[in-house]
C-alpha positions in Angstrom: -7.2 -3.9 -9.5 -4.6 -6.1 -11.3 -6.0 -5.4 -14.7 -5.7 -1.7 -14.1 -2.2 -2.0 -12.7 -1.1 -4.0 -15.7 -1.4 -0.9 -17.8 1.9 0.1 -16.3 4.9 -1.9 -17.4 7.2 -0.9 -14.5 5.1 -1.4 -11.3 5.5 -2.3 -7.7 2.5 -2.8 -5.3 2.7 -1.3 -1.8 0.4 -3.2 0.6 -0.1 -2.1 4.2 0.2 -5.0 6.7 1.2 -8.0 4.6 1.4 -10.1 7.7 -2.1 -9.1 8.8 -5.1 -7.8 7.0 -3.2 -7.2 3.7 -1.9 -10.7 3.6 -4.5 -12.1 1.2 -4.0 -9.3 -1.3 -0.2 -9.5 -1.1 -0.2 -13.3 -1.6 -2.5 -13.0 -4.6 -0.3 -10.4 -6.2 2.9 -12.4 -5.6 1.2 -15.5 -7.0 0.5 -13.5 -10.1 4.2 -12.6 -10.4 3.9 -9.1 -9.1 6.4 -7.3 -6.9 5.0 -6.4 -3.5 6.4 -4.1 -0.7 5.1 -4.6 2.8 4.4 -1.2 4.4 4.0 -1.4 8.2 0.8 0.2 9.5 2.8 2.3 12.0 4.9 3.8 9.2 2.0 4.7 7.0 0.2 6.2 10.1 3.3 8.3 10.8 3.4 9.6 7.1 -0.3 10.4 7.3 0.0 12.3 10.5 3.0 14.4 9.3 1.6 14.8 5.8 -1.8 16.2 6.7 -1.1 17.6 10.1 -4.3 16.0 11.4 -3.7 12.3 11.1 -7.2 11.7 9.7 -7.8 8.3 8.1 -9.7 8.4 4.9 -9.3 6.0 2.0 -7.6 8.4 -0.4 -5.3 9.8 2.4 -4.5 6.3 3.6 -3.6 5.1 0.1 -1.4 8.1 -0.5 0.4 7.6 2.9 1.1 3.9 2.0 2.5 5.0 -1.4 4.7 7.6 0.2 5.9 5.3 2.9 6.8 2.6 0.4 
């Protein structure tokens, strides 16, 4: 993931739930000198519900909603 992200010189990582399940990923990125934004799960869920009209949770839809919320 990090190797792919490093192809972009100007980057910020959006991680859902840095205080919970996303904590390990966020800490690892910060330790590697990356910029991380914590996206609360409720916020990404709200974006997902309004964006698709259905609120269905799939990996691609969830990743997009976290990016939009950040």
